[in-house]
C-alpha positions as CSV (number, residue, x, y, z in Angstrom):
1,F,15.3,20.2,1.6
2,E,18.8,19.0,-0.1
3,P,18.9,15.4,-1.4
4,A,21.1,14.7,1.2
5,R,19.0,15.8,3.9
6,R,15.5,14.2,3.3
7,G,15.7,11.2,4.5
8,K,15.1,12.5,8.2
9,P,11.6,14.9,7.1
10,L,10.7,11.7,5.1
11,G,11.1,9.2,8.0
12,I,9.6,11.8,10.6
13,W,6.6,11.9,8.1
14,A,6.4,8.2,7.7
15,A,6.4,7.5,11.7
16,V,3.6,10.2,12.0
17,T,1.4,8.6,8.6
18,Q,1.9,5.4,10.6
19,L,1.1,6.3,14.2
20,G,-2.3,7.6,12.8
21,T,-2.7,3.8,11.8
22,V,-1.6,2.5,15.2
23,T,-4.2,4.7,16.7
24,G,-7.4,3.6,14.0
25,P,-7.6,0.6,14.8
26,L,-7.2,0.5,18.2
27,L,-10.1,3.7,18.8
28,G,-11.9,2.2,16.1
29,G,-12.2,-1.0,18.0
30,V,-12.4,0.5,21.6
31,L,-15.9,2.3,19.9
32,A,-16.9,-0.3,17.9
33,T,-17.4,-2.5,21.0
34,Q,-17.7,-0.1,23.9
35,L,-20.0,2.7,22.2
36,S,-21.1,2.4,18.8
37,W,-19.5,2.0,15.1
38,R,-21.7,4.8,13.9
39,L,-18.7,6.9,16.1
40,I,-15.9,5.3,14.0
41,F,-16.7,7.8,10.8
42,W,-18.5,10.8,13.4
43,V,-14.8,11.0,15.6
44,D,-13.1,11.7,12.1
45,V,-15.2,15.1,11.6
46,P,-13.0,16.9,14.5
47,L,-10.1,15.7,13.5
48,L,-10.3,16.3,9.7
49,L,-11.5,20.0,11.2
50,L,-8.3,20.4,12.9
51,A,-5.9,19.0,10.1
52,I,-7.3,21.7,7.9
53,M,-6.7,24.2,10.6
54,L,-3.0,23.1,11.0
55,M,-2.2,22.7,7.4
56,Y,-3.7,26.4,7.1
57,V,-1.4,28.3,9.5
58,S,1.4,26.1,9.2
59,T,2.0,25.1,5.8
60,V,4.2,27.8,3.5
61,E,2.1,28.1,-0.1
62,S,4.9,27.1,-2.6
63,R,4.5,27.3,-6.5
64,S,6.1,25.5,-9.5
65,E,7.3,28.4,-11.7
66,V,6.9,26.1,-14.8
67,A,3.7,24.5,-13.7
68,H,0.6,25.9,-15.7
69,G,-2.1,25.5,-18.1
70,D,-5.2,23.6,-18.2
71,I,-6.0,20.6,-15.9
72,D,-5.7,17.7,-18.1
73,W,-9.2,16.0,-18.0
74,T,-9.2,13.3,-20.3
75,G,-5.8,11.9,-18.2
76,A,-7.6,12.5,-15.0
77,S,-10.4,10.2,-16.2
78,M,-8.7,7.7,-17.6
79,L,-6.5,7.6,-14.3
80,A,-9.7,7.2,-12.2
81,L,-11.6,4.7,-15.0
82,S,-8.8,1.9,-15.2
83,P,-8.4,1.1,-11.4
84,A,-11.8,1.5,-10.8
85,M,-12.8,-1.1,-13.6
86,L,-9.9,-3.5,-12.6
87,V,-10.7,-3.6,-8.8
88,V,-14.5,-4.2,-9.8
89,G,-13.5,-6.5,-12.1
90,I,-11.2,-8.5,-10.0
91,H,-13.6,-9.0,-7.2
92,L,-16.7,-10.1,-9.6
93,G,-14.3,-12.5,-10.4
94,G,-13.8,-14.1,-7.4
95,T,-17.4,-13.9,-6.7
96,R,-19.2,-14.6,-10.2
97,G,-16.1,-16.5,-11.7
98,W,-13.6,-15.5,-14.0
99,T,-15.4,-16.3,-17.5
100,S,-18.1,-14.1,-16.3
101,P,-18.8,-12.0,-19.0
102,L,-19.1,-8.9,-16.8
103,T,-15.8,-9.7,-15.4
104,L,-14.0,-10.1,-18.7
105,V,-15.3,-6.9,-19.8
106,L,-14.2,-5.1,-16.8
107,I,-11.1,-6.5,-16.5
108,A,-10.4,-6.1,-20.4
109,G,-11.6,-2.3,-20.4
110,G,-9.4,-1.2,-17.4
111,L,-6.4,-3.3,-19.0
112,A,-6.9,-1.7,-22.3
113,V,-7.7,2.3,-20.7
114,A,-4.3,1.4,-18.9
115,S,-2.7,0.7,-21.7
116,L,-3.8,3.8,-24.1
117,F,-3.2,6.0,-21.3
118,P,0.8,6.5,-22.1
119,Y,-0.5,7.3,-25.6
120,V,-3.0,9.7,-24.9
121,E,-0.7,11.7,-22.1
122,R,2.2,11.8,-24.9
123,R,-0.3,13.6,-27.2
124,I,-1.6,16.3,-24.8
125,S,0.7,19.5,-24.0
126,R,0.6,19.6,-20.2
127,P,0.0,15.8,-19.7
128,L,-1.5,14.9,-15.8
129,I,1.8,12.2,-15.7
130,D,4.9,13.1,-17.7
131,V,5.0,9.4,-18.6
132,Q,8.7,9.9,-20.1
133,R,9.3,10.1,-16.0
134,F,9.1,6.6,-16.1
135,A,12.3,6.2,-18.2
136,K,14.1,6.9,-15.3
137,P,14.8,3.3,-13.8
138,A,15.4,5.1,-10.2
139,F,11.8,6.7,-10.7
140,L,9.9,3.5,-12.1
141,G,11.6,1.3,-9.2
142,A,10.6,3.7,-6.5
143,V,7.0,3.7,-8.1
144,L,6.4,0.0,-8.3
145,V,8.1,-1.0,-5.0
146,A,5.4,2.1,-3.2
147,A,2.8,0.1,-5.4
148,I,3.6,-3.5,-4.1
149,M,4.2,-2.8,-0.6
150,Y,0.9,-1.2,0.1
151,F,-0.4,-3.8,-2.2
152,I,0.5,-6.0,0.9
153,Y,0.3,-4.0,3.7
154,L,-3.5,-3.3,3.2
155,G,-4.4,-6.9,1.9
156,V,-2.6,-8.3,4.7
157,M,-4.0,-6.2,7.5
158,Y,-7.1,-6.4,6.3
159,F,-7.4,-10.2,6.0
160,Q,-5.3,-10.6,9.4
161,S,-8.1,-8.7,10.7
162,L,-10.7,-11.3,9.6
163,Y,-8.5,-14.1,10.7
164,M,-8.6,-12.1,14.5
165,L,-12.0,-11.7,14.4
166,N,-13.5,-14.9,12.6
167,V,-11.0,-17.5,13.4
168,L,-8.8,-16.4,16.9
169,G,-12.6,-15.1,18.2
170,L,-11.3,-12.1,18.9
171,S,-13.3,-8.2,19.7
172,A,-12.6,-5.7,17.8
173,A,-10.8,-4.1,20.4
174,R,-8.2,-6.8,20.7
175,A,-7.6,-7.1,17.1
176,G,-7.1,-3.3,17.0
177,L,-4.4,-4.4,19.8
178,G,-3.1,-7.3,17.7
179,L,-2.4,-5.4,14.6
180,V,-0.4,-2.7,16.9
181,A,2.7,-5.3,16.4
182,M,2.5,-4.2,12.6
183,T,1.7,-0.9,12.7
184,G,3.7,0.1,16.0
185,T,6.8,-1.7,14.4
186,T,6.8,0.3,11.2
187,A,6.1,3.7,12.7
188,V,9.7,3.0,14.9
189,V,11.6,1.6,12.3
190,S,10.0,4.5,9.5
191,L,11.8,7.2,12.1
192,A,14.9,5.6,12.7
193,I,15.3,5.0,8.7
194,G,14.7,8.8,7.7
195,F,17.8,9.3,9.9
196,V,19.7,6.0,7.9
197,I,19.1,6.8,4.2
198,D,20.6,10.0,4.4
199,R,24.1,8.8,4.5
200,Y,23.7,5.5,3.4
201,G,21.5,5.7,0.8
202,H,17.8,3.8,0.0
203,Y,18.4,1.0,-2.0
204,V,19.6,-1.5,1.2
205,P,16.8,-0.9,3.4
206,I,14.6,-1.4,0.4
207,A,15.7,-4.5,-0.6
208,A,15.8,-5.5,2.8
209,G,12.7,-4.2,3.6
210,M,11.0,-6.4,0.4
211,A,12.8,-9.9,1.6
212,A,11.7,-9.2,5.5
213,L,7.9,-8.6,4.2
214,S,8.5,-12.0,1.5
215,I,9.9,-14.0,4.7
216,S,7.3,-12.7,7.1
217,L,4.4,-13.3,4.3
218,F,5.6,-17.2,4.1
219,W,5.8,-17.2,7.9
220,Q,2.3,-16.1,8.2
221,A,1.3,-18.7,5.8
222,R,1.9,-21.4,8.0
223,V,-0.7,-20.8,10.3
224,E,-2.6,-23.7,11.6
225,P,-5.7,-24.0,13.2
226,G,-5.8,-23.6,17.1
227,E,-3.1,-21.0,17.3
228,S,-3.6,-17.9,19.1
229,L,-2.5,-14.8,18.8
230,G,0.8,-14.8,20.3
231,N,2.0,-16.7,17.2
232,L,1.3,-13.5,14.7
233,I,2.8,-11.4,16.7
234,A,6.7,-12.3,15.3
235,P,5.9,-12.7,12.2
236,L,3.5,-9.4,12.0
237,M,6.2,-7.4,14.0
238,L,8.8,-8.8,10.8
239,L,5.9,-7.2,8.3
240,G,6.3,-3.9,10.2
241,L,10.0,-3.9,9.9
242,G,9.8,-4.1,6.2
243,L,7.2,-1.8,5.6
244,G,9.2,0.5,7.4
245,L,12.4,0.0,6.0
246,V,10.7,0.5,2.7
247,F,7.9,3.4,3.0
248,A,10.2,6.7,3.6
249,P,13.1,5.3,1.6
250,S,10.6,4.5,-1.2
251,Q,9.6,8.1,-1.6
252,R,13.0,9.7,-1.3
253,A,14.0,7.6,-4.4
254,A,11.2,9.1,-6.4
255,V,11.8,12.5,-5.6
256,N,16.1,12.0,-5.8
257,A,14.9,11.0,-9.7
258,V,13.3,14.0,-10.8
259,A,14.2,17.7,-11.0
260,V,13.1,20.2,-8.3
261,S,10.6,21.6,-10.6
262,A,9.0,18.2,-10.7
263,Q,9.2,17.0,-7.5
264,G,5.6,17.8,-6.4
265,T,4.4,15.4,-9.0
266,A,6.9,12.8,-8.3
267,N,5.5,12.9,-4.6
268,G,1.9,12.6,-6.1
269,I,2.6,9.7,-8.2
270,V,4.1,7.8,-5.6
271,A,1.2,8.8,-2.8
272,M,-0.9,7.5,-6.2
273,A,0.9,4.2,-6.8
274,R,0.7,3.4,-3.2
275,Q,-3.1,4.0,-3.0
276,L,-4.0,2.0,-6.4
277,G,-1.4,-0.6,-5.2
278,G,-3.4,-0.8,-1.8
279,A,-7.1,-0.8,-3.4
280,L,-5.7,-4.0,-6.1
281,G,-4.2,-5.8,-3.4
282,I,-7.3,-5.8,-1.4
283,G,-9.3,-6.8,-4.8
284,L,-6.9,-9.3,-5.9
285,L,-6.1,-10.9,-2.1
286,S,-9.8,-11.1,-1.8
287,A,-10.6,-12.9,-5.2
288,V,-7.9,-15.0,-4.8
289,F,-9.3,-16.2,-1.1
290,I,-12.9,-17.1,-2.3
291,T,-11.7,-18.7,-5.2
292,A,-9.6,-20.8,-3.1
293,L,-12.4,-21.3,-0.8
294,G,-14.2,-22.9,-3.7
295,K,-17.8,-22.9,-5.1
296,D,-19.5,-24.9,-2.7
297,V,-18.6,-22.9,0.4
298,T,-20.6,-18.8,0.6
299,P,-17.6,-16.5,2.0
300,G,-18.7,-15.4,5.5
301,E,-19.9,-19.0,6.4
302,E,-16.7,-21.1,6.0
303,T,-15.2,-23.4,8.7
304,P,-12.0,-22.3,10.9
305,Q,-10.2,-25.1,8.7
306,E,-11.5,-23.4,5.7
307,F,-10.9,-19.8,6.4
308,I,-7.2,-21.1,7.1
309,S,-6.7,-22.8,4.3
310,A,-7.7,-19.9,2.1
311,L,-5.6,-17.5,3.8
312,Q,-2.5,-19.5,3.5
313,S,-3.3,-19.6,-0.5
314,T,-3.4,-15.8,-0.3
315,L,-0.5,-15.2,1.8
316,T,1.6,-17.4,-0.7
317,L,0.5,-15.0,-3.4
318,A,1.7,-12.1,-1.7
319,A,4.5,-13.0,-0.2
320,G,5.4,-14.0,-4.2
321,L,5.1,-10.7,-4.9
322,A,6.9,-9.3,-2.3
323,A,9.5,-11.5,-3.9
324,V,8.8,-9.9,-6.8
325,G,9.3,-6.2,-5.1
326,L,12.6,-7.3,-4.2
327,L,13.7,-8.4,-8.0
328,V,12.5,-5.0,-9.2
329,A,14.6,-3.2,-6.1
330,V,17.9,-5.2,-7.4
331,V,17.0,-4.2,-11.2
332,Y,16.1,-0.8,-10.9
333,L,17.4,1.0,-7.6
334,R,20.6,-0.5,-7.0
335,P,23.0,2.0,-7.2
336,R,25.2,2.0,-10.8
337,G,29.1,2.2,-10.4
338,K,30.8,4.7,-12.5
339,G,31.5,3.6,-16.3
């Protein structure tokens, strides 16, 4: 698609992606509650086979005329090793302590590999990732925003699920239904925003989305003991609004920042950033949650009051990160006037 017409297909793609997120918790909750949790995994097999078949019969193959050469196994290995070490190190920091030798070695090692990655990639003739692309403010901003969005998305979904199950005492099915307030809103907004960004651009939706995420998380951080699921609906819908405003526009911002021959790589980098952000989100927020509980409380055995107190600290951190995402959008994605 031409740059001026990419918003609609990206909006449809984002909406369909979120429909999977809507139905997943619902179906998984019903299967776990009514039948067996093992069916959550088995039901995916025919769905995956159907997806492979549909892709085979409907997708037209396309290849870049300039892409050739061997796979950058060094870059791929470093890219896999660094986040793995960081995620495990952060998790151990929350459970074993931040001064544990293994925690320090893993975090330091992950940071070292990450810092060496650009140096190595610049010296490879056909690198896995052309790090020069990050010199473009729009591309760098889109990647950072996508990572922050998924850091918040998966981290908050994880902890709100625990809150609904362990504090509110909801069944898995009802907890899945409660999360639809967020995921359903994201799907609807993603579809609608695709028809808007082609005309008005992606900067305003992304900035507004990050602001909505920050406000929603500060709102959720004010949760108190004795509240019901109904008290969560409005802040979760606001969170879904923010996610929907960022999802497709951030993808469009990244793709529009590179040449046509590099668009496949750009899509892959943004997708990778989302997944890395999500993994780090669950890992870091879990570590913050466990640290906030204190050494005298065993995770999983905390009282509702202790859970809520730790959750408030966790969500406040996430809200601050969303505010950083807003700053990133303003600095890197704001349209520059001529001259």
